[in-house]
N, C-alpha and C positions, 0 to 999 in steps of 0.2 A: 743232677746238675744243680749246683748251688747258686744262691744269689751272688756270692762273692765271685764265682766264675763268670756269670753273665753280666755283672756290672763293671767289669774291667774294660779298659780301652782296647779296641780291636781294629786292626787293619786286615782286610782281605784283599789280596792282589793276584793278578794273573797276567801273563805275558808270554810271547814266544820264548822258547827255551834258549837261553844265552849264557855264555860263560861268565861267571862272576856275579850272577843276579842274587843268589842267596847271600853271598858274602857282602854285597852292597847293602842289603837290608840290615843285616846285623851290625855292620860297621857304622851305618848311619846312626843307629841307636847308641852305639858305643862312643862315638866321637862326641856326642852331645850329652853324655852322661845319663842317658835313659836306661832304665832297667827293664829288660825283657823278662817277663815271668812265664811266658808260654810261646813256643814256636813250633809250627808244624808245616810241612811242605809235601807236595805231591807233584811228580813229574809224569806227564803222559808222553811216553817215549814214542808211541805210534804217531801222535799228532804234533810232537815236538812242542809241547806247551808246559809251562811252569805255573804252579799255584802255591800260594803261601798264606798262612794265617799267623799274625803276630799279635801278642797280647801283653799289655802292661797295666800297672796300677796307676791310675791318674794322679793320686796324691804323691807319687814318687817321681813324677816327671818334672824337671826343673824349668818348665815353660808352659805357657797356656796352650789350649787345644788348637787355636787358630795358627799360632806360630809353629807348633809341632806339625800340623797338617801341611802348611806351606813348605816347611823344610823337607818333609818326606817327598812331597811332589817334586821339588827342585832337584834333590840329591839322588832320588831313586826312580820314582814313577816316570818322570819325563825322560830320563836317561834310557830306560829300558822299554819305553812304550807300553806302560802298564795300564790295564783297566783295574781300578781299585776302588774300595769303599772304606770310609773312615768313620769310626764311632768313638767319641771321646770317653764314653763310659759315664756311669752315674745316674743318668735319667732312666726312669722306668719306662718300659715299652707299654704303649697303650693299646689294649686289645678290644676289638668288637667281635661278638659272637653272633652269627646268623643261625637260627634254629627254627624247626617247625614244631614238633611235639615231643621229640626224643629227649628225655631228661638225663640219661646216664652220661652222655658226652658233655652236656652243659655243666652238670654237677662236678664232674671230674676236673674240667678246666677251671671252674670257680674255686674249687678246693685247693688246687695246686697254686693258684694265684694268691689266695688268702693265706695259705700256709707259708708263703714266702719261698716256695721251691723255685720260682723264677723271679727275675728282676722285671716283673710285669704286673699290670693290673687290668682287670676287665672293667671297661668304662661304659660299655654300651651293649645291650642285647636287642637284636632285631629279629622279629618273627612274622611270618605270613599267617600265623594263627594267634589267637588270644590266650591259649591254654597256659602258657608259662609266665604270664605277667605277674602273678602272685609270687612265683618263685624268685623272679628278679627283684621284686620289692623286698622280699625277705632278706636278700643279700645286699640291699641298698644300691643296686645297679640300675641305671636308666634303662627303661624298656620302651620300645616302640613297636606297635602293631602295624604292619605294612602289608595288608592283603593284596595279593597280586593275581591277575588273570590276564588273558590275552588282550583285553581292552585297555588296561592301564599299566602294563609292564614298563614301558619306556618312562612314563611319568613317575612311577614309583621308584625306579632305579635312580632317577635324577634326585629325588627326595632322599634316598638312601645315601647318595654321595654327599648331599648337603649335611646330613646327620653325621657322617664320618668326618667331614671337615670341622663341623661345630665341636665335636668331641676330640679333635686332634688325634685321630686314630692312626696308629703305625701299622697294625697288622689285623687283617680280617680272617676269622676262622669260620668255615662252614661246618657246623657240628650237626650233621644230618639235616641240612637245610634242603627241603624237598622242592627246590626251584632251580632251574637252569639260569645261571647268570650270563649276561651278554657282555660284549666288548665294552659297552658303556661303563660297566662296573669294573671289568677286568683291567683295562688299560691303565687307569690311574693307580691301581694297586698291583701292577705286574710284579710277580714274584713276592708279593706281600699278601697273597690271598690263598689260603690253605684249605684243602678239602680232604674228606675221608670217604672211602667206600669199601665194601666187602670184596672179597677175591672172586666172587662168582661171575664177575664181568670179565670178558664179554660172553662167556659160555652160557650163563643162565640169566638173561635179562628179565625185566618185568617186575611184577609186584610180589612174586613168590619164589625168589631165587633159592632159598634154603629148602623148600619143598622139592624143587627141581633137582637140586644137588643130592638130596636124600634119595630121590627116586633113581638117580643114576649111580648111587653108591660111591660118592666121592670119598677120598681118603685124607684129603687135606682141605682145610678152610683157612682163610686168612683175611688180612686187611692191608690196604695201601693208602698212605697219605701223600699228597702231592700238591704242587702249586697248580692253581687253576689257569687254564688257557682256553682258547676258543675251541680246541679239540677236546670234546667231552670226555672226562675221566682219563685223559691221556697226557696230562701235564708232567713236568719233571718230577720224578719220584724222590721224596725225602726219606721216607721210612716204610718198611714192610715187616710183617711177621706172619707166621703160619702156626697151625696146630694140627696134629694128627687126630683123626676121628675114624670110627669104624661103624659097622652095621648096627651096633647096639644103641647108638645115639638116635634119639627121636628128633623130629623136626624142632620142637621147642628147645631141646637141649643144644641143637646146632645153632639156633638163633641166639641163645644165651651166650654160648662160647664165642660166637662171632661178634656179639656186642662187646664182650670183654676185650677181645683183641682190638676192636676198633678204638675203644677208649684209650687203650695203652699206646697204640700206634699213633693216634692223633696227638696225644700228649707228648710223645717222644718227638714228633715232627715239630710241634710248636716250640718245645724246649730248645731244640737245635737251632731254630730260626732266631728265637729270642737271644740266645747266646752267641749269635753271629758265627755260626759254624757251617753255614751252607752257602755255596757259590754255584751259580748256574752258568754253564758254558755250553753253548750250542745245543740247548735242550736237555742237557745231562747235568745232574747235580754232583758236585764234589763235596763230600761230607767230611769235615775235620772233627772227628768224634774222639 
């Protein structure tokens, strides 16, 4: 997913399925001389619902973003009773990464940002451990050590929210952050808070899931990235992947393969969100990939 792709203007829209809705979207652009450079739609026939993603190049739209947004609202969104989101494009998405001690996920996210694979920048790293402070300094990213236990969790989450506001964070990524976040943090970042976990849940919970999986002779391991909700590890799924394994794999080999899958799946999920390709409807994601 390229920077050019993710920096374009995007409208995501959803409404009950109605005759002429797709035509109304494209005609609104045509009548005003706007060039659509990407269009995708999905119809859920079972629930009679329509979803669309429209993409344009901001420098080729003959009006400013506010006027464009107002025109789309009046000519399309209000007419069809749409839920919709509008991004004018251009501004880089500001990421915060919450991490404990796992370096692989953090490094992968930093490298993709620095390499320009996303129209995004990592502006803050928060950790409940001090271990990765030197790594954050190496990359020139602000680092905050926020130790958390049962006695200070509420106060620390309030401080984390303050930090996110100070750094104008758009998206929070939990990159193997070994803390359960509460509604206090979830609600202000609803569907802007992404997590990753291995596929051993819920079958093999606890501290040694890969050992349990090895002992049971699993044939598939994988990873799931999802939006964080109050239902632990059960938020709307953005991306998943699996790998076949067999009895020859040792526990360390399973752990290594699982870590690789997690980094790939997490990066894919973050990239889709940054490029405005995810819509959540009734707890289910619609992915315009």
